C-alpha positions in Angstrom: 167.9 255.6 93.7 166.3 258.0 90.8 162.9 259.6 90.7 161.1 261.2 87.9 158.2 262.9 87.4 156.1 264.7 84.5 155.3 268.2 83.9 152.6 267.0 81.1 151.8 264.4 78.3 149.8 265.0 75.1 149.4 266.5 72.0 149.5 269.8 73.5 153.0 269.6 75.4 155.2 266.9 76.6 157.9 267.6 79.4 159.3 265.2 82.1 162.3 265.7 84.9 164.5 262.9 85.9 167.0 263.4 89.0 169.3 261.3 91.0 170.7 262.7 94.0 174.3 263.0 94.9 176.3 264.6 97.7 175.8 268.1 97.4 174.0 268.6 94.4 170.9 266.7 92.3 171.7 265.6 88.7 168.2 266.8 87.2 167.4 266.9 83.4 164.3 267.5 81.6 163.3 265.2 78.3 161.6 267.4 75.9 159.6 270.5 76.4 156.5 271.4 74.5 155.4 273.8 76.9 155.5 277.5 76.3 158.2 279.0 79.0 156.1 280.3 81.6 153.7 277.0 81.6 157.4 275.0 82.1 158.5 277.3 85.1 155.2 277.0 86.6 154.8 273.5 86.4 158.2 272.6 87.5 157.4 275.1 90.8 155.0 272.6 91.0 157.1 270.0 91.4 158.9 272.3 93.9 162.0 272.6 91.5 163.5 275.9 90.3 164.9 276.4 86.6 168.4 276.6 87.9 168.0 273.1 89.2 167.9 271.9 85.8 171.4 270.8 84.2 170.5 270.1 80.5 167.4 269.1 78.1 166.8 265.9 76.1 165.3 265.9 73.4 163.3 263.1 71.6 162.7 264.9 68.2 162.1 268.1 66.4 157.6 268.3 66.9 156.2 270.9 68.7 154.6 269.2 71.4 158.1 268.1 72.1 160.5 270.6 71.2 158.5 274.2 70.7 159.5 275.6 74.1 163.4 273.9 74.3 165.4 276.8 73.1 163.4 279.5 74.7 163.5 277.6 78.0 167.8 276.7 77.2 167.7 280.7 76.3 166.2 282.1 79.5 168.0 279.7 82.0 171.3 278.8 79.9 170.9 275.6 80.0 172.5 273.0 77.7 170.4 271.3 74.7 171.3 267.7 73.9 169.8 266.1 70.7 170.6 264.6 67.2 172.4 266.3 64.6 169.1 265.6 62.6 166.8 266.9 65.3 168.7 270.0 65.5 168.8 270.3 61.7 165.0 270.3 61.9 164.6 272.7 64.2 167.0 275.2 62.6 164.8 275.1 59.3 161.6 275.7 61.2 163.6 278.7 62.8 163.2 277.0 66.4 166.6 276.5 67.5 168.2 280.0 68.9 171.7 281.1 68.7 173.7 281.1 71.5 171.8 278.2 73.0 174.8 275.7 74.2 174.0 272.4 72.1 175.8 268.7 72.7 175.2 266.6 69.6 174.0 262.9 70.3 173.6 259.7 68.6 171.2 257.0 69.3 174.5 254.8 69.8 175.9 256.1 72.4 175.9 256.5 76.2 176.6 259.0 78.3 176.6 260.8 81.3 175.2 264.3 83.0 176.1 264.6 86.2 175.0 261.0 88.1 172.5 260.5 85.0 174.0 257.8 82.6 171.7 258.4 79.5 171.6 256.0 77.4 169.2 257.0 73.6 167.9 254.6 71.4 166.5 254.9 67.9 163.2 254.6 67.1 161.1 254.8 64.2 158.6 257.8 63.9 157.9 260.5 61.5 160.4 263.0 62.2 164.3 263.3 61.3 166.1 261.7 63.3 164.3 260.7 66.7 165.7 258.9 69.9 163.8 258.2 73.2 165.9 257.8 76.6 166.7 255.3 78.8 168.5 256.9 82.6 170.0 255.5 85.2 172.0 256.0 88.4 174.2 252.3 88.2 171.6 250.6 89.7 168.1 251.1 88.7 167.1 252.2 85.0 164.5 253.9 84.3 162.9 254.9 80.1 160.8 257.3 78.2 158.8 255.3 75.1 156.7 257.8 73.2 155.9 258.9 69.2 156.8 255.7 68.0 155.0 253.9 65.2 156.1 250.0 65.8 158.4 248.2 68.0 161.2 246.9 67.0 164.0 244.2 68.2 166.3 247.1 68.9 163.6 249.0 70.8 162.8 246.1 72.7 166.4 245.3 73.9 166.4 248.5 75.0 163.0 248.8 77.6 164.2 245.1 78.7 165.4 244.8 82.7 163.8 248.2 83.3 162.8 249.4 86.6 159.8 251.8 85.7 158.7 252.9 82.3 156.6 255.6 80.8 155.1 254.0 77.4 153.0 255.5 75.0 149.4 254.6 74.5 148.3 257.0 72.3 145.2 255.9 71.0 142.3 253.2 70.7 142.1 251.5 67.4 138.3 252.0 67.8 137.9 255.3 69.0 140.3 256.2 65.9 138.7 254.5 62.5 135.6 255.5 64.0 136.2 259.4 64.8 136.0 262.7 63.1 139.7 263.0 62.2 140.2 263.1 58.2 141.6 260.0 56.5 144.9 261.2 55.8 145.2 262.0 59.5 144.3 258.2 60.5 146.6 256.6 58.2 149.4 259.1 59.6 148.7 258.4 63.2 148.3 254.8 62.7 151.1 253.7 60.2 154.7 252.6 61.3 156.3 255.8 61.7 153.0 257.2 63.5 152.0 256.4 66.8 151.3 253.3 69.4 147.2 251.9 69.8 147.0 250.7 73.2 147.0 247.2 72.0 150.3 247.6 70.3 151.8 248.8 73.6 150.7 246.1 75.3 152.2 243.3 73.2 155.4 245.6 73.1 155.3 245.9 77.0 154.6 241.7 76.9 157.7 241.2 74.8 159.9 242.6 76.9 161.6 241.7 80.1 159.5 243.2 83.2 160.7 241.1 86.3 162.4 244.4 87.7 159.4 246.7 86.9 158.0 248.3 89.9 155.9 251.5 87.7 154.2 251.6 84.4 152.7 254.2 83.2 151.0 255.2 80.0 151.3 258.3 78.4 150.6 260.6 74.7 147.2 260.0 75.5 144.9 261.4 72.6 142.2 263.4 74.3 140.3 262.5 71.0 141.4 258.8 70.6 141.6 257.3 73.9 140.7 257.5 77.5 142.8 256.6 80.5 140.3 253.5 81.2 141.5 251.7 77.8 145.4 251.9 78.3 145.1 251.3 81.8 142.9 247.9 81.0 145.6 247.0 77.9 149.0 247.6 79.9 147.2 245.8 83.0 146.8 242.8 80.9 150.6 242.7 79.3 152.0 242.8 83.1 148.9 240.7 84.6 148.5 243.2 87.8 145.4 245.3 88.6 144.8 248.5 86.9 144.7 250.8 89.4 148.4 250.0 89.8 148.9 251.3 86.1 149.7 255.2 86.2 148.0 257.4 83.6 150.3 260.8 82.5 147.7 263.3 82.2 148.3 266.4 79.7 147.4 269.0 82.6 148.4 267.5 85.8 151.6 265.0 84.0 152.2 262.9 87.3 153.9 263.4 90.0 157.0 262.0 91.7 157.7 258.4 91.2 160.6 257.0 93.2 162.9 253.7 92.1 
């Protein structure tokens, strides 16, 4: 069994927790930590977890809404930070990688284990130094997180095929973005191949993978200015051929509660 929950998802901070029960003690990881230390602790408590319960933090990339709280949390609670060489170099250049924190270097090609959790990083196109996303497994079921990607690739689609649960970026509605008040340069950054996914592209990506085992699909990283939950739900439900109410949405403040597979 594997279960996962979200502390928050959006431009103000992203953090997700996954765990695999084991005899004696569960294995638990956080994916990203873009929230302040005390806020992260508060939201973990909301899920019934103490910081001591986390074994490691998996980092997708260096952008602040994903990584600003990583080293503060790791330093405060003695946790290992797992990230690519490029992500660590970018965080060091920004002065965000604290000395004395244990790090574990990874690549987008090598699967490794944290306790009973099998971690499979996979590379994605995004405007970061060496970004990855993650698929997790207990050996029987698989879950993946995919946010902060500008365009799908065959490698990404292979990594997402045959999952039991997927948290998938639905960052913006194209009409809302281009008709909204963002400056032109920012609209172009968001919409380009190293930016983010809009609802329709997310739905096409979902439609391109093997969805036969999916028990949970959750739209994530929604823009507060350029998207609405009902638009993301409609797009993903179309790809799944399911009721819109079956599609979950990750909220910036509330995240989402535990899902079990």
